[in-house]
C-alpha positions as CSV (number, residue, x, y, z in Angstrom):
1,M,0.0,0.0,0.0
2,E,1.2,3.5,-0.8
3,T,-1.7,5.4,0.9
4,F,-4.6,4.7,3.2
5,S,-7.7,6.7,3.9
6,R,-9.8,7.6,7.0
7,A,-12.4,10.1,7.7
8,G,-11.8,11.9,4.4
9,L,-8.1,12.1,4.9
10,T,-5.4,10.4,2.8
11,F,-2.2,9.3,4.5
12,D,1.1,8.5,2.7
13,V,2.7,5.2,3.6
14,V,6.2,3.6,3.0
15,D,5.4,0.0,2.6
16,S,8.2,-2.6,1.9
17,S,5.9,-5.0,0.4
18,E,5.7,-2.7,-2.6
19,D,9.3,-3.7,-3.3
20,P,9.2,-7.3,-4.8
21,S,12.9,-7.9,-3.8
22,V,11.9,-7.6,-0.1
23,R,10.9,-10.6,2.0
24,T,7.7,-10.2,4.0
25,D,6.9,-13.8,5.1
26,K,7.6,-13.4,8.9
27,G,5.1,-10.8,9.7
28,T,4.5,-7.0,9.7
29,V,6.1,-4.2,11.7
30,V,4.3,-0.9,11.9
31,L,6.6,2.0,12.6
32,L,5.2,5.3,14.0
33,H,7.4,8.4,13.8
34,G,7.4,11.2,16.3
35,F,7.7,15.0,16.4
36,P,9.0,16.8,14.3
37,Q,9.7,13.9,11.9
38,T,8.2,11.8,9.2
39,S,8.4,8.1,8.2
40,H,11.8,9.1,6.8
41,S,13.1,8.7,10.4
42,W,12.9,4.9,9.9
43,R,15.0,4.8,6.8
44,L,17.9,3.1,8.6
45,V,15.9,0.7,10.6
46,T,13.7,-0.8,7.9
47,P,16.3,-2.3,5.8
48,I,17.5,-4.5,8.8
49,L,14.0,-5.6,9.5
50,N,13.4,-6.3,5.9
51,Q,16.5,-8.5,5.6
52,R,15.1,-10.6,8.3
53,G,11.9,-11.2,6.5
54,Y,9.5,-8.6,7.9
55,R,7.3,-6.4,6.1
56,T,7.5,-2.8,7.3
57,I,4.8,-0.1,7.1
58,A,5.8,3.5,8.1
59,P,3.0,6.1,7.6
60,D,3.4,9.8,7.6
61,Q,0.8,10.5,10.3
62,R,-1.9,13.0,10.8
63,G,-0.6,16.6,10.2
64,Y,2.4,15.4,8.2
65,S,0.8,13.8,5.1
66,P,-0.2,16.6,2.7
67,Q,-3.7,15.3,2.3
68,A,-4.1,14.7,6.0
69,R,-3.9,18.1,7.6
70,P,-7.2,19.0,9.2
71,R,-7.5,22.4,10.8
72,G,-8.0,22.9,14.5
73,R,-6.6,21.2,17.6
74,F,-9.6,19.1,18.3
75,A,-8.9,17.1,15.1
76,Y,-5.5,16.0,16.7
77,R,-6.8,14.5,20.0
78,I,-5.2,11.2,20.8
79,S,-8.3,9.3,20.0
80,E,-8.2,10.4,16.4
81,L,-4.4,9.6,16.1
82,V,-5.0,6.1,17.4
83,S,-8.0,5.5,15.1
84,D,-5.8,6.4,12.2
85,I,-3.4,3.7,13.0
86,E,-6.2,1.3,13.6
87,S,-7.4,1.9,10.1
88,L,-4.0,1.6,8.7
89,I,-3.5,-1.8,10.4
90,I,-6.9,-3.1,9.2
91,Q,-6.5,-1.8,5.6
92,S,-3.1,-3.4,5.4
93,D,-4.5,-6.9,5.7
94,A,-1.6,-7.7,8.0
95,G,-3.6,-9.2,10.9
96,K,-1.9,-8.7,14.2
97,V,1.2,-6.4,13.8
98,H,4.4,-5.7,15.7
99,L,4.0,-2.1,16.7
100,V,6.9,0.3,17.2
101,G,6.6,4.0,18.1
102,H,9.1,6.7,18.7
103,D,8.4,9.9,20.6
104,W,4.8,10.9,19.8
105,G,4.5,7.7,17.7
106,G,5.3,5.9,21.0
107,Q,2.5,7.7,22.7
108,V,0.1,6.5,19.9
109,A,1.5,3.0,20.1
110,W,0.9,2.9,23.9
111,A,-2.7,4.0,23.5
112,L,-3.4,1.6,20.7
113,A,-1.9,-1.4,22.5
114,A,-4.0,-0.5,25.5
115,T,-7.4,-0.1,23.7
116,R,-6.8,-2.6,20.7
117,P,-4.6,-5.4,21.9
118,D,-6.4,-7.6,19.3
119,L,-4.4,-5.7,16.7
120,V,-1.0,-5.8,18.3
121,E,1.3,-8.9,18.7
122,T,4.2,-7.1,20.3
123,L,5.0,-3.5,21.3
124,T,8.3,-1.6,21.2
125,S,8.2,2.0,22.5
126,I,11.1,4.3,22.1
127,S,11.9,7.3,24.4
128,V,8.3,8.1,25.5
129,P,7.3,5.9,28.6
130,H,3.8,4.5,29.4
131,P,1.6,7.6,29.9
132,A,1.0,6.8,33.5
133,A,4.7,6.4,34.1
134,F,5.2,9.8,32.4
135,V,2.8,11.4,34.9
136,A,4.4,9.6,37.9
137,S,7.8,10.8,36.7
138,I,6.7,14.4,37.0
139,K,6.4,13.9,40.8
140,Q,9.7,12.0,41.1
141,S,12.1,13.7,38.7
142,D,12.7,16.9,36.9
143,Q,10.3,15.9,34.0
144,L,8.1,18.9,34.4
145,R,11.1,21.2,33.8
146,R,12.1,19.2,30.7
147,S,8.5,19.5,29.3
148,W,8.4,23.2,29.2
149,Y,7.8,23.2,25.5
150,M,4.5,21.2,25.8
151,G,3.1,24.3,27.5
152,A,4.7,26.7,25.0
153,F,3.2,24.8,22.1
154,Q,-0.3,25.5,23.4
155,L,0.1,29.0,22.1
156,P,-1.5,29.6,18.7
157,A,0.8,30.6,15.8
158,L,3.8,31.7,18.0
159,P,5.8,28.4,17.9
160,E,5.4,28.2,14.0
161,W,6.5,31.9,13.8
162,M,9.5,31.3,16.0
163,A,10.6,28.3,13.9
164,Q,10.6,30.4,10.7
165,V,11.6,33.9,12.0
166,R,13.7,33.1,15.1
167,P,14.9,29.7,14.0
168,Q,17.8,29.8,16.6
169,I,15.2,29.2,19.4
170,F,13.6,26.3,17.7
171,E,17.0,24.9,16.6
172,K,18.3,25.1,20.3
173,M,15.3,23.1,21.5
174,L,16.2,20.4,19.0
175,T,19.9,20.5,19.8
176,D,19.2,20.2,23.5
177,T,17.5,16.9,22.8
178,G,20.4,15.5,20.9
179,M,19.7,16.4,17.2
180,D,22.9,17.2,15.1
181,E,23.1,19.9,12.3
182,A,22.2,17.4,9.6
183,M,19.1,16.2,11.4
184,I,18.0,19.8,12.1
185,A,18.5,20.6,8.4
186,D,16.5,17.5,7.4
187,T,13.6,18.6,9.9
188,Y,13.4,21.9,8.1
189,E,13.4,20.3,4.7
190,R,10.7,17.7,5.5
191,V,8.6,19.4,8.1
192,I,9.0,23.1,8.6
193,N,9.4,24.0,4.9
194,T,6.5,21.8,3.8
195,E,4.0,23.5,6.0
196,S,3.5,20.5,8.2
197,L,4.8,22.0,11.5
198,T,1.4,23.3,12.5
199,G,0.1,19.8,12.2
200,G,2.8,18.3,14.3
201,I,2.4,20.9,17.0
202,N,-1.3,20.4,17.0
203,W,-0.6,16.9,18.5
204,Y,0.4,18.9,21.6
205,R,-2.5,21.3,21.3
206,G,-4.9,18.3,21.4
207,L,-3.5,17.0,24.6
208,P,-6.2,18.6,26.7
209,F,-8.8,16.4,25.0
210,A,-7.1,13.2,26.0
211,N,-8.9,10.6,28.1
212,P,-6.5,9.4,30.7
213,K,-8.8,6.5,31.6
214,K,-8.1,5.0,28.1
215,T,-4.5,6.1,27.5
216,G,-3.4,5.1,31.0
217,R,-4.6,1.4,30.8
218,R,-2.2,-1.4,31.5
219,I,-0.6,-3.1,28.6
220,T,-1.3,-6.8,28.0
221,V,1.0,-7.6,25.0
222,P,4.7,-8.4,25.2
223,T,6.5,-5.0,25.4
224,S,9.9,-3.6,25.3
225,H,10.8,0.0,26.1
226,V,13.9,1.8,24.9
227,W,15.4,5.0,26.4
228,G,18.5,6.9,25.8
229,A,20.5,8.1,28.8
230,G,21.3,11.4,26.8
231,D,17.6,12.2,26.3
232,G,17.2,15.8,27.1
233,A,13.4,15.7,26.9
234,L,12.5,12.5,29.0
235,T,13.8,11.3,32.3
236,R,15.4,8.1,33.4
237,R,12.6,7.7,36.0
238,G,9.9,7.6,33.5
239,A,11.7,4.7,31.8
240,E,12.2,2.9,35.1
241,L,8.5,3.2,36.1
242,T,7.1,2.0,32.7
243,G,7.3,-1.7,33.6
244,N,4.8,-1.1,36.4
245,Y,2.1,-0.6,33.8
246,V,2.7,-3.8,31.7
247,N,0.9,-6.9,32.5
248,A,3.0,-9.1,30.2
249,D,6.6,-10.0,29.3
250,Y,8.5,-6.7,29.7
251,R,12.0,-5.6,28.9
252,L,13.6,-2.2,29.5
253,H,16.7,-1.3,27.4
254,I,18.7,1.7,28.5
255,L,21.1,2.9,25.9
256,E,23.7,4.8,28.0
257,H,25.3,6.4,24.8
258,A,22.1,7.4,23.1
259,S,20.0,10.6,22.8
260,H,16.3,11.2,22.2
261,W,16.7,10.4,18.5
262,I,17.4,6.6,18.6
263,P,16.0,5.5,15.3
264,D,18.3,8.0,13.4
265,Q,21.4,7.6,15.6
266,N,21.2,4.1,16.8
267,A,19.4,2.4,14.1
268,S,21.3,-1.0,14.2
269,E,21.0,-1.4,18.0
270,L,17.4,-0.4,17.9
271,A,16.6,-2.9,15.1
272,E,18.1,-5.8,17.0
273,I,16.0,-4.8,20.1
274,I,12.9,-4.8,18.0
275,L,13.8,-8.2,16.5
276,D,14.6,-9.6,20.0
277,R,11.1,-8.5,21.1
278,I,9.4,-10.1,18.1
279,E,11.4,-13.3,17.9
280,N,11.9,-14.1,21.6
């Protein structure tokens, strides 16, 4: 599949099954990108999974795909983001999938695994802990200080203006979380200069509409969580607490040498963790 549709929106998809030279006999891995990135962030991970016989599907999610950019923050509440990926999985005819999410994609993955475990074989979350662990970490670490930007992003228009007119402020935020110059340039090329930044920020603006009773449910599928010790946005405490909310086989992987941007900067190591979760 090259696209999928839901509720009048059309989403772009990078699907390895479109390449006849790629094996897809072992199952399907759905890869969800975070902010401010696109499916391109999985470009180094997917070949490794494909070589081991797995089909990979990486969508450009709501706000990032050119034909899936609805207006208004209400359209970006977590229930809509999760329903998009439900539709993707169903339309892919993959059956149960191995779900992988980084950053905001991890948040969607946690919520989907909690509410639709019938669609998920295994879960691998990267950087972002279980939602309830994140809340608990605010009380037990400096997570609130690190999350200052989540409040700033609630302001209309100002974050977008800063990214364009005062880029040094936006770039410093990305640098502080571990992005290098090449990744920042790529973010401008693929997100900011393609007018998808508002859609990405709207994920934050939709947070007040989240239902914590749904997003905070315990996970019942085999799960691995991956966190980089150099992550400037998320604390170690959130990673440590995540296992308390998984009622299934659970593994925590702390990469002492990694930043927030694990799929881009630690692709080989991450791919092996994903494969270990799937195959063991």
